[in-house]
Each structure stands twice: as C-alpha cells, then as structure tokens.
C-alpha positions in Angstrom: 0.0 -0.1 0.0 1.2 3.6 -1.0 0.7 6.9 0.6 -3.2 6.9 -1.5 -4.4 4.0 -0.8 -3.5 4.9 2.9 -5.2 7.8 2.7 -7.7 6.6 0.9 -8.6 4.0 3.4 -8.7 6.7 6.2 -11.6 8.6 3.9 -13.5 5.6 3.7 -13.6 4.9 7.4 -14.9 8.4 7.7 -18.0 8.1 5.7 -18.2 4.5 4.0 -20.4 6.3 1.7 -18.9 9.0 -0.2 -18.7 8.8 -3.9 -16.1 8.1 -6.5 -15.8 11.5 -7.5 -15.4 13.1 -3.7 -12.6 10.8 -3.1 -11.3 11.8 -5.8 -11.1 15.0 -4.9 -10.2 14.8 -2.4 -7.3 12.6 -3.0 -6.3 14.7 -6.4 -6.6 11.9 -8.5 -9.1 10.4 -10.9 -12.0 8.9 -10.5 -10.9 5.3 -12.5 -8.4 5.7 -10.5 -10.5 5.7 -7.2 -12.1 2.6 -8.5 -9.1 0.7 -9.3 -8.1 1.0 -6.3 -10.7 0.0 -4.2 -11.3 -2.8 -6.1 -7.3 -4.0 -5.7 -7.8 -3.3 -2.2 -11.0 -5.2 -1.8 -9.6 -8.0 -3.5 -6.1 -8.3 -1.8 -8.7 -8.5 1.7 -7.1 -5.2 2.9 -11.0 -3.5 2.5 -12.8 -6.6 4.0 -17.0 -4.6 3.2 -18.7 -1.7 4.0 -20.5 -0.8 6.8 -22.5 1.7 8.9 -21.4 3.2 11.6 -24.4 5.0 14.7 -23.8 7.2 16.5 -23.5 6.1 20.0 -26.4 8.7 21.2 -28.9 6.4 17.8 -27.7 3.1 19.9 -28.2 3.2 23.7 -27.9 -0.6 23.6 -24.3 -1.3 22.2 -21.2 -2.8 23.9 -18.4 -1.4 24.0 -14.8 -2.1 24.9 -11.5 -2.2 24.9 -9.2 -5.1 24.5 -6.0 -5.5 24.9 -3.7 -7.7 23.5 -0.6 -9.6 22.8 0.8 -11.6 20.2 3.0 -13.4 19.7 6.0 -14.9 17.0 6.3 -12.5 14.4 2.6 -12.5 13.6 1.4 -8.8 14.3 1.0 -7.6 10.5 -1.6 -10.8 10.5 -3.2 -9.9 13.9 -4.0 -6.6 12.2 -4.9 -7.4 8.6 -7.2 -10.1 10.9 -8.6 -7.4 13.2 -9.2 -4.6 10.7 -11.1 -7.6 8.6 -13.6 -7.5 11.9 -16.0 -4.8 11.2 -16.9 -4.5 15.1 -13.5 -3.7 15.6 -14.0 0.4 15.5 -10.0 1.1 16.1 -6.6 -1.0 16.5 -3.6 1.2 18.1 -0.2 0.0 18.8 1.1 0.9 22.6 4.4 0.5 24.3 4.1 -1.8 27.4 3.1 -5.0 28.3 0.6 -5.0 25.5 1.1 -5.0 21.0 -2.1 -4.1 20.3 -5.8 -2.2 21.7 -8.3 -2.3 20.1 -11.9 0.0 20.2 -14.9 -2.9 19.8 -18.2 -1.6 19.5 -21.1 -4.4 18.6 -25.1 -4.1 18.4 -25.2 -6.3 21.2 -23.3 -8.8 24.1 -24.5 -11.9 21.9 -22.4 -9.9 18.7 -19.8 -9.3 21.0 -18.9 -12.7 22.8 -18.6 -13.9 19.1 -16.1 -10.8 18.1 -14.3 -11.6 21.6 -13.7 -15.3 21.2 -12.8 -14.4 17.4 -10.3 -11.9 18.4 -8.7 -14.7 21.3 -8.8 -17.9 18.6 -6.4 -15.9 16.8 -2.9 -17.8 15.8 -0.6 -15.2 16.8 -2.7 -14.1 20.3 -1.7 -15.5 23.4 -3.5 -12.9 25.6 -5.8 -10.4 26.0 -7.5 -8.3 28.1 -11.1 -6.6 28.0 -12.6 -4.2 29.7 -16.5 -2.9 28.6 -16.6 0.4 28.5 -20.1 1.7 30.7 -20.8 5.3 31.0 -18.9 8.1 28.5 -18.5 11.2 30.9 
C-alpha cells in the first residue's frame, strides 16, 4: 500500500458512503484511479466490506469495550490484518508496555460482542488478551 491507498482508507473510514468523485477530488486523482484502487484493496482483503456506523446516542444498547492484545512471535502483521477485517473493531492501536495492540470494540449486543471476542482470542498469534467494557462516557 502506498500513501494514496492509506489516504483512501482513511477517507473511507470517515465516510464509507463517499462518492468515487468526492474521494478522487480529496485525493487529487481521477475517479477511475479511486475505483481501481478500491477494487484492488478489496481483492487483496485489505477492505473486507463496508458498514454503517450508528452514533452512540442513537444506539444506547450497543456494547463498547477496549481489548488489550498480546501477540506471539512474528504474527503482528497477520493479526492486524485479521482485526481490520472485523467490522466491530472500531479502531486499532499499537502501544508500548505489556500489550502489543489495543482494539476499540463496538458491537450491537452482547451476543455479537461475545462472538467477536471469542474470535479475537482464537486468532493465530494472539497469546493473551484483557477486555474492559465501557460503561458510561463522561
């Protein structure tokens, strides 16, 4: 991935419904270039789908959490790629200290949250995790 791909992904994270023309204007490239890059990133598995994000005020039953993740061996890139493919992973951060990654999780309900958490814990390369549910935003 080059700089244009990274900027394109950032724009799509901000607004997954942005038109190809708007994306092209923001990136200062042609509409066809944007379309080709989205298709290539999708085929490569970098983009695994498009989804709708509902504001927290409009979805009071959503489950939110942060999960700290420890990775074994040389699996960091594979784990990051897998986590980016999970729609409930709202954001992903590298960090220092005891944990390698911090994932901001948002799920529509506890059943979905538990499925996602089980999937993360079962990933090849994930050796340990610790999750804290977020209760109230102040």
